[in-house]
TINU-117660 format. One record per residue (C-alpha): z, y, x. Coordinates in Angstrom, 3 decimals. Layout:
VOTOR / c3 / c2 / c1
VOTOR / Z / Y / X $
...
This chain:
VOTOR / c3 / c2 / c1
VOTOR / -30.185 / 17.037 / 2.390 $
VOTOR / -27.709 / 14.826 / 0.562 $
VOTOR / -25.589 / 11.981 / 1.839 $
VOTOR / -24.068 / 9.044 / -0.002 $
VOTOR / -20.425 / 8.083 / 0.414 $
VOTOR / -21.366 / 5.492 / 3.032 $
VOTOR / -23.599 / 7.880 / 4.967 $
VOTOR / -21.107 / 10.754 / 4.976 $
VOTOR / -18.179 / 8.527 / 5.833 $
VOTOR / -20.076 / 7.060 / 8.765 $
VOTOR / -20.980 / 10.477 / 10.139 $
VOTOR / -17.483 / 11.938 / 9.608 $
VOTOR / -15.705 / 8.965 / 11.157 $
VOTOR / -13.656 / 8.170 / 8.055 $
VOTOR / -13.734 / 5.404 / 5.486 $
VOTOR / -15.571 / 5.435 / 2.200 $
VOTOR / -12.244 / 4.710 / 0.545 $
VOTOR / -10.889 / 7.988 / 1.962 $
VOTOR / -13.803 / 9.937 / 0.480 $
VOTOR / -13.321 / 8.280 / -2.893 $
VOTOR / -9.605 / 9.093 / -2.748 $
VOTOR / -10.364 / 12.740 / -1.986 $
VOTOR / -12.627 / 12.776 / -5.033 $
VOTOR / -9.985 / 11.167 / -7.265 $
VOTOR / -7.342 / 13.751 / -6.366 $
VOTOR / -9.777 / 16.642 / -6.703 $
VOTOR / -9.745 / 17.548 / -3.029 $
VOTOR / -13.449 / 16.946 / -2.393 $
VOTOR / -15.957 / 16.795 / -5.234 $
VOTOR / -19.447 / 15.403 / -4.611 $
VOTOR / -22.344 / 17.716 / -5.372 $
VOTOR / -23.489 / 15.271 / -8.007 $
VOTOR / -23.117 / 11.715 / -9.238 $
VOTOR / -26.403 / 9.887 / -9.738 $
VOTOR / -27.380 / 7.744 / -12.696 $
VOTOR / -26.663 / 4.766 / -10.454 $
VOTOR / -23.045 / 5.904 / -10.078 $
VOTOR / -23.492 / 6.914 / -6.444 $
VOTOR / -21.809 / 10.080 / -5.208 $
VOTOR / -24.043 / 12.497 / -3.326 $
VOTOR / -22.702 / 15.152 / -0.943 $
VOTOR / -24.641 / 18.263 / 0.074 $
VOTOR / -24.019 / 21.072 / 2.606 $
VOTOR / -21.178 / 22.725 / 0.636 $
VOTOR / -19.248 / 19.474 / 0.304 $
VOTOR / -19.807 / 18.652 / 3.961 $
VOTOR / -18.503 / 22.087 / 4.967 $
VOTOR / -15.400 / 21.580 / 2.837 $
VOTOR / -14.860 / 18.119 / 4.321 $
VOTOR / -15.030 / 19.626 / 7.800 $
VOTOR / -12.183 / 22.010 / 6.920 $
VOTOR / -10.189 / 19.187 / 5.302 $
VOTOR / -10.434 / 17.070 / 8.434 $
VOTOR / -9.499 / 20.020 / 10.648 $
VOTOR / -6.369 / 20.782 / 8.626 $
VOTOR / -5.509 / 17.095 / 8.334 $
VOTOR / -5.459 / 16.863 / 12.124 $
VOTOR / -2.566 / 19.337 / 12.109 $
VOTOR / -0.541 / 16.929 / 9.994 $
VOTOR / -0.695 / 19.189 / 6.937 $
VOTOR / -0.142 / 17.269 / 3.656 $
VOTOR / -3.182 / 16.887 / 1.409 $
VOTOR / -1.521 / 18.906 / -1.365 $
VOTOR / -1.075 / 21.846 / 1.030 $
VOTOR / -4.655 / 21.478 / 2.237 $
VOTOR / -5.816 / 21.716 / -1.369 $
VOTOR / -3.783 / 24.898 / -1.842 $
VOTOR / -5.404 / 26.444 / 1.226 $
VOTOR / -8.933 / 25.485 / 0.226 $
VOTOR / -8.606 / 26.448 / -3.434 $
VOTOR / -7.976 / 30.136 / -2.768 $
VOTOR / -10.601 / 32.603 / -1.549 $
VOTOR / -11.482 / 31.654 / 2.001 $
VOTOR / -10.180 / 34.200 / 4.471 $
VOTOR / -8.843 / 33.811 / 7.992 $
VOTOR / -5.553 / 35.361 / 6.847 $
VOTOR / -4.978 / 32.604 / 4.277 $
VOTOR / -5.521 / 29.854 / 6.824 $
VOTOR / -3.349 / 31.642 / 9.392 $
VOTOR / -0.523 / 31.938 / 6.861 $
VOTOR / -0.772 / 28.282 / 5.872 $
VOTOR / -0.950 / 27.069 / 9.460 $
VOTOR / 1.955 / 29.303 / 10.476 $
VOTOR / 4.131 / 27.857 / 7.737 $
VOTOR / 3.125 / 24.338 / 8.708 $
VOTOR / 3.797 / 25.072 / 12.379 $
VOTOR / 7.318 / 26.244 / 11.514 $
VOTOR / 7.875 / 23.023 / 9.554 $
VOTOR / 6.671 / 20.924 / 12.498 $
VOTOR / 8.912 / 22.892 / 14.875 $
VOTOR / 11.949 / 22.070 / 12.720 $
VOTOR / 10.957 / 18.413 / 12.676 $
VOTOR / 10.538 / 18.523 / 16.452 $
VOTOR / 14.000 / 20.027 / 16.895 $
VOTOR / 15.516 / 17.341 / 14.691 $
VOTOR / 13.634 / 14.628 / 16.578 $
VOTOR / 14.738 / 16.074 / 19.938 $
VOTOR / 18.384 / 15.946 / 18.802 $
VOTOR / 17.959 / 12.290 / 17.893 $
VOTOR / 16.239 / 11.492 / 21.176 $
VOTOR / 19.066 / 13.201 / 23.100 $
VOTOR / 21.616 / 11.221 / 21.118 $
VOTOR / 19.928 / 7.908 / 21.897 $
VOTOR / 19.489 / 8.841 / 25.574 $
VOTOR / 23.179 / 9.731 / 25.783 $
VOTOR / 24.225 / 6.448 / 24.191 $
VOTOR / 21.899 / 4.465 / 26.446 $
VOTOR / 23.139 / 6.250 / 29.568 $
VOTOR / 26.788 / 5.677 / 28.706 $
VOTOR / 26.202 / 2.008 / 27.907 $
VOTOR / 24.407 / 1.480 / 31.223 $
VOTOR / 27.405 / 3.007 / 33.010 $
VOTOR / 29.807 / 0.824 / 31.080 $
VOTOR / 31.318 / 3.862 / 29.390 $
VOTOR / 31.909 / 4.726 / 25.762 $
VOTOR / 29.473 / 7.314 / 24.357 $
VOTOR / 30.832 / 10.360 / 22.564 $
VOTOR / 30.704 / 9.801 / 18.828 $
VOTOR / 29.711 / 13.379 / 18.020 $
VOTOR / 26.736 / 13.150 / 20.373 $
VOTOR / 25.777 / 9.713 / 19.030 $
VOTOR / 25.520 / 11.162 / 15.537 $
VOTOR / 23.733 / 14.358 / 16.539 $
VOTOR / 20.629 / 14.712 / 14.399 $
VOTOR / 21.369 / 11.620 / 12.301 $
VOTOR / 23.873 / 13.014 / 9.792 $
VOTOR / 21.898 / 15.987 / 8.534 $
VOTOR / 20.821 / 14.154 / 5.372 $
VOTOR / 20.989 / 17.233 / 3.137 $
VOTOR / 19.028 / 19.545 / 5.461 $
VOTOR / 15.928 / 19.835 / 3.267 $
VOTOR / 17.926 / 20.528 / 0.117 $
VOTOR / 20.154 / 23.121 / 1.789 $
VOTOR / 17.189 / 24.927 / 3.336 $
VOTOR / 15.306 / 24.973 / 0.034 $
VOTOR / 18.300 / 26.294 / -1.908 $
VOTOR / 19.958 / 28.652 / 0.591 $
VOTOR / 17.591 / 29.159 / 3.508 $
VOTOR / 17.347 / 28.067 / 7.132 $
VOTOR / 20.123 / 30.400 / 8.321 $
VOTOR / 22.597 / 28.804 / 5.908 $
VOTOR / 21.813 / 25.311 / 7.165 $
VOTOR / 21.888 / 26.314 / 10.830 $
VOTOR / 25.271 / 28.026 / 10.435 $
VOTOR / 26.900 / 25.072 / 8.692 $
VOTOR / 25.184 / 22.562 / 10.985 $
VOTOR / 26.364 / 24.316 / 14.138 $
VOTOR / 29.848 / 24.623 / 12.667 $
VOTOR / 29.973 / 20.889 / 11.971 $
VOTOR / 28.539 / 19.745 / 15.297 $
VOTOR / 30.834 / 22.172 / 17.096 $
VOTOR / 33.813 / 20.126 / 15.949 $
VOTOR / 35.277 / 17.346 / 18.045 $
VOTOR / 35.262 / 13.806 / 16.677 $
VOTOR / 38.934 / 14.174 / 15.778 $
VOTOR / 38.246 / 17.415 / 13.918 $
VOTOR / 35.355 / 15.831 / 12.040 $
VOTOR / 37.545 / 12.887 / 11.069 $
VOTOR / 40.301 / 15.225 / 9.892 $
VOTOR / 37.822 / 17.176 / 7.791 $
VOTOR / 36.537 / 13.934 / 6.272 $
VOTOR / 40.093 / 12.896 / 5.379 $
VOTOR / 40.648 / 16.245 / 3.632 $
VOTOR / 37.362 / 15.962 / 1.778 $
VOTOR / 38.177 / 12.435 / 0.605 $
VOTOR / 41.609 / 13.592 / -0.542 $
VOTOR / 40.043 / 16.486 / -2.446 $
VOTOR / 37.743 / 14.156 / -4.386 $
VOTOR / 40.422 / 11.494 / -4.880 $
VOTOR / 42.661 / 14.120 / -6.457 $
VOTOR / 39.948 / 14.825 / -9.026 $
VOTOR / 39.876 / 11.172 / -9.970 $
VOTOR / 43.659 / 11.097 / -10.379 $
VOTOR / 43.640 / 14.220 / -12.561 $
VOTOR / 40.872 / 12.787 / -14.746 $
VOTOR / 42.517 / 9.376 / -15.103 $
VOTOR / 45.836 / 10.964 / -16.030 $
VOTOR / 44.110 / 12.481 / -19.035 $
VOTOR / 44.412 / 16.174 / -18.230 $
VOTOR / 42.149 / 18.645 / -20.047 $
VOTOR / 39.490 / 20.632 / -18.225 $
VOTOR / 41.335 / 23.893 / -18.886 $
VOTOR / 44.762 / 22.521 / -17.997 $
VOTOR / 46.711 / 24.273 / -15.263 $
VOTOR / 46.550 / 21.249 / -12.972 $
VOTOR / 42.751 / 20.905 / -13.296 $
VOTOR / 42.084 / 24.599 / -12.812 $
VOTOR / 44.472 / 24.826 / -9.873 $
VOTOR / 42.582 / 22.011 / -8.173 $
VOTOR / 39.285 / 23.712 / -9.000 $
VOTOR / 40.596 / 26.758 / -7.136 $
VOTOR / 41.502 / 24.526 / -4.176 $
VOTOR / 37.996 / 23.076 / -4.275 $
VOTOR / 36.432 / 26.549 / -4.150 $
VOTOR / 38.706 / 27.565 / -1.258 $
VOTOR / 37.546 / 24.427 / 0.553 $
VOTOR / 33.933 / 25.602 / 0.199 $
VOTOR / 34.895 / 28.937 / 1.751 $
VOTOR / 35.660 / 27.215 / 5.048 $
VOTOR / 32.012 / 26.209 / 5.505 $
VOTOR / 29.884 / 28.836 / 7.301 $
VOTOR / 26.498 / 29.513 / 5.777 $
VOTOR / 27.717 / 29.140 / 2.196 $
VOTOR / 27.908 / 32.076 / -0.233 $
VOTOR / 31.614 / 31.298 / -0.663 $
VOTOR / 32.175 / 31.770 / 3.072 $
VOTOR / 30.232 / 35.051 / 2.951 $
VOTOR / 32.237 / 36.280 / -0.039 $
VOTOR / 29.184 / 36.644 / -2.287 $
VOTOR / 30.649 / 35.865 / -5.706 $
VOTOR / 27.398 / 35.867 / -7.665 $
VOTOR / 25.683 / 33.442 / -5.286 $
VOTOR / 28.886 / 31.395 / -5.019 $
VOTOR / 28.835 / 30.854 / -8.766 $
VOTOR / 25.206 / 29.709 / -8.560 $
VOTOR / 26.033 / 27.385 / -5.673 $
VOTOR / 29.012 / 25.797 / -7.412 $
VOTOR / 27.065 / 25.315 / -10.623 $
VOTOR / 24.274 / 23.696 / -8.664 $
VOTOR / 26.713 / 21.376 / -6.920 $
VOTOR / 28.348 / 20.563 / -10.247 $
VOTOR / 24.944 / 19.387 / -11.476 $
VOTOR / 24.665 / 17.209 / -8.380 $
VOTOR / 28.142 / 15.775 / -8.940 $
VOTOR / 27.080 / 14.637 / -12.396 $
VOTOR / 23.612 / 13.304 / -11.634 $
VOTOR / 23.656 / 12.043 / -8.041 $
VOTOR / 24.967 / 8.460 / -7.706 $
VOTOR / 26.121 / 9.229 / -4.155 $
VOTOR / 28.655 / 11.673 / -5.577 $
VOTOR / 29.767 / 9.130 / -8.185 $
VOTOR / 30.713 / 6.874 / -5.291 $
VOTOR / 32.385 / 9.726 / -3.424 $
VOTOR / 34.534 / 10.660 / -6.451 $
VOTOR / 35.297 / 7.030 / -7.203 $
VOTOR / 33.758 / 6.947 / -10.689 $
VOTOR / 31.002 / 8.776 / -12.587 $
VOTOR / 33.676 / 9.955 / -15.038 $
VOTOR / 35.701 / 11.612 / -12.273 $
VOTOR / 32.582 / 13.283 / -10.882 $
VOTOR / 31.652 / 14.612 / -14.329 $
VOTOR / 35.208 / 15.836 / -14.948 $
VOTOR / 35.228 / 17.719 / -11.643 $
VOTOR / 31.809 / 19.211 / -12.390 $
VOTOR / 32.882 / 20.526 / -15.787 $
VOTOR / 36.226 / 21.812 / -14.488 $
VOTOR / 34.425 / 23.723 / -11.725 $
VOTOR / 31.943 / 25.189 / -14.207 $
VOTOR / 34.848 / 26.368 / -16.316 $
VOTOR / 36.614 / 27.775 / -13.268 $
VOTOR / 33.695 / 29.878 / -12.032 $
VOTOR / 33.401 / 31.586 / -15.409 $
VOTOR / 36.545 / 33.473 / -14.480 $
VOTOR / 35.493 / 34.501 / -10.976 $
VOTOR / 35.400 / 38.264 / -10.563 $
VOTOR / 32.874 / 40.126 / -8.403 $
VOTOR / 34.234 / 40.917 / -4.963 $
VOTOR / 34.214 / 44.430 / -3.458 $
VOTOR / 31.290 / 43.299 / -1.311 $
VOTOR / 29.386 / 42.415 / -4.498 $
VOTOR / 30.126 / 45.846 / -5.900 $
VOTOR / 28.735 / 47.468 / -2.751 $
VOTOR / 25.591 / 45.334 / -2.942 $
VOTOR / 25.120 / 46.181 / -6.615 $
């Protein structure tokens, strides 16, 4: 038995456009295409569509569904894929719960005629770099730095922000004064910048891992140069680039720590 796009879509409860899209992206190929241009789907295609729809119901992206279906079909493969997706959904749920709690707190305080706590109001809304941090350094690194930040009072967060702004402003001053990358003043400030990183739990600098610290700082230097958000933070793209290159130069001279020697 074979079904046309219209017939299969009607039975599966989806649109013909969805089936055609699945074909275009290589997710679901028809068994054949007739001389009239019609797509015909047989038992194998219908079985694959059933699995696609099942996985789609979990919220799994189509690209991930394709990865699951394009390897030899075993229960272990599907379990692994679904487990990873479940962990992703759990993280999203936790983030959403923090935001819900923040809104509920704000609403409750407003109804009582009281001022909400700023740190609670921002809970879950200022974790803009979560995905990048997790991808680069792992979930533990993000959780440690996130808990450290949200554990601060509003005054402490403001004080930290003032220090951070001063750190970046100093780079702009050094660059505009015409100092060289290897000048004492630039390299001294690079050292200050690295020490500033050490205060943040979850970072390799905080853990004293020199090798990973060098990788982290080089990665951030790339971000300083290419990310417009950092251009704004430093004041100018030129200041951001100067800081990036000065930090790259600085980390060339970093020596392995005793902890690195023990790990090696």
